[in-house]
C-alpha positions as CSV (number, residue, x, y, z in Angstrom):
1,X,-1.4,19.3,30.6
2,X,-0.5,19.3,27.0
3,X,-3.3,17.7,25.0
4,X,-3.0,15.5,21.8
5,X,-4.5,14.9,19.3
6,X,-4.2,11.6,17.7
7,X,-5.2,10.2,13.7
8,X,-7.4,7.5,13.4
9,X,-5.5,4.5,12.1
10,X,-7.0,2.4,9.8
11,X,-5.1,-1.6,9.7
12,X,-7.3,-3.1,6.9
13,X,-4.9,-6.2,6.8
14,X,-5.5,-9.4,4.3
15,X,-2.3,-10.7,6.4
16,X,-5.6,-12.1,9.1
17,X,-7.2,-14.1,5.8
18,X,-5.4,-17.8,4.9
19,X,-3.7,-16.8,1.6
20,X,-4.0,-19.9,-0.9
21,X,-0.6,-19.6,-2.3
22,X,2.4,-20.9,-0.2
23,X,4.8,-19.6,-1.7
24,X,3.1,-15.7,-1.5
25,X,4.7,-13.2,0.3
26,X,2.9,-9.6,1.8
27,X,3.1,-5.9,0.7
28,X,2.3,-4.3,2.9
29,X,1.5,-0.4,2.1
30,X,1.8,2.6,4.9
31,X,0.1,5.6,3.3
32,X,-0.5,9.3,5.4
33,X,-2.8,11.0,3.8
34,X,-3.3,14.6,4.0
35,X,-5.8,17.6,4.4
36,X,-7.2,16.9,0.4
37,X,-10.2,14.4,0.6
38,X,-10.1,11.9,-2.6
39,X,-6.7,9.9,-2.2
40,X,-7.4,6.4,-3.8
41,X,-4.2,3.8,-4.8
42,X,-4.4,0.8,-6.8
43,X,-2.0,-2.5,-7.2
44,X,-1.8,-4.2,-10.0
45,X,0.5,-7.2,-11.9
46,X,2.2,-7.7,-15.1
47,X,-0.8,-8.1,-16.8
48,X,-1.8,-4.6,-15.9
49,X,-5.2,-6.7,-14.0
50,X,-6.3,-4.5,-10.7
51,X,-4.8,-6.6,-7.9
52,X,-6.2,-4.3,-5.3
53,X,-7.6,-1.2,-4.5
54,X,-8.7,1.4,-2.6
55,X,-10.3,4.8,-3.0
56,X,-12.2,7.6,-1.0
57,X,-10.2,7.2,1.9
58,X,-10.3,10.2,5.0
59,X,-7.8,13.0,4.6
60,X,-5.7,13.4,7.4
61,X,-5.1,9.4,8.2
62,X,-2.8,6.3,8.9
63,X,-3.8,2.9,6.9
64,X,-1.9,0.4,6.9
65,X,-2.3,-2.2,4.6
66,X,-1.5,-5.9,3.9
67,X,-2.0,-7.7,0.8
68,X,-0.6,-11.5,-0.5
69,X,1.5,-11.6,-3.7
70,X,1.9,-14.1,-5.6
71,X,6.3,-14.7,-6.4
72,X,8.0,-14.1,-9.6
73,X,5.4,-11.3,-10.7
74,X,5.6,-7.4,-11.2
75,X,3.3,-5.2,-10.2
76,X,1.9,-1.7,-10.2
77,X,1.2,0.5,-7.9
78,X,0.1,4.3,-8.3
79,X,-1.5,6.4,-6.2
80,X,-3.7,9.6,-6.3
81,X,-4.9,12.6,-5.4
82,X,-3.1,12.5,-2.2
83,X,-1.7,15.1,-2.2
84,X,1.2,16.5,-0.1
85,X,0.6,12.7,2.4
86,X,3.4,10.4,2.3
87,X,3.5,6.5,1.7
88,X,6.0,3.3,1.6
89,X,5.9,-0.2,-0.3
90,X,7.6,-2.5,1.4
91,X,8.6,-6.9,0.2
92,X,9.4,-9.5,2.0
93,X,10.6,-7.4,5.1
94,X,12.6,-4.6,2.8
95,X,11.6,-0.6,1.5
96,X,11.0,-0.6,-1.8
97,X,9.3,2.7,-2.4
98,X,8.7,5.8,0.0
99,X,7.7,9.4,-1.7
100,X,5.0,11.5,-0.7
101,X,2.9,12.7,-3.1
102,X,0.9,11.2,-6.7
103,X,3.6,9.3,-8.2
104,X,3.7,5.9,-9.7
105,X,5.8,2.6,-8.5
106,X,7.1,-0.9,-10.3
107,X,8.4,-3.3,-8.3
108,X,8.9,-7.6,-8.8
109,X,8.7,-9.8,-6.6
110,X,11.4,-12.8,-7.6
111,X,12.2,-15.3,-4.8
112,X,16.1,-17.2,-4.6
113,X,15.7,-20.3,-6.8
């Protein structure tokens, strides 16, 4: 009989919260931390204001975040101290970035007119 170890998964979604902007879309972040501690990330808007962030994430854990973002804006995602952990960012179902290790990624949500 084999035993399996499962990593904890945290889904701290804002998608269950009502959004006041009817044009808002969901940015989905999937993040896997490694054995190192103190992983943190920030999502800033085009004015460099922190839109949403998280710090001191558990080591060796999977996280899923769903964040409402407004259209026709630019965003910057930064992750720090993730070690060998990996992450993916999706916008409107499209993969915007995927990487392992610390990184900075810029993306824009433009809606067709």
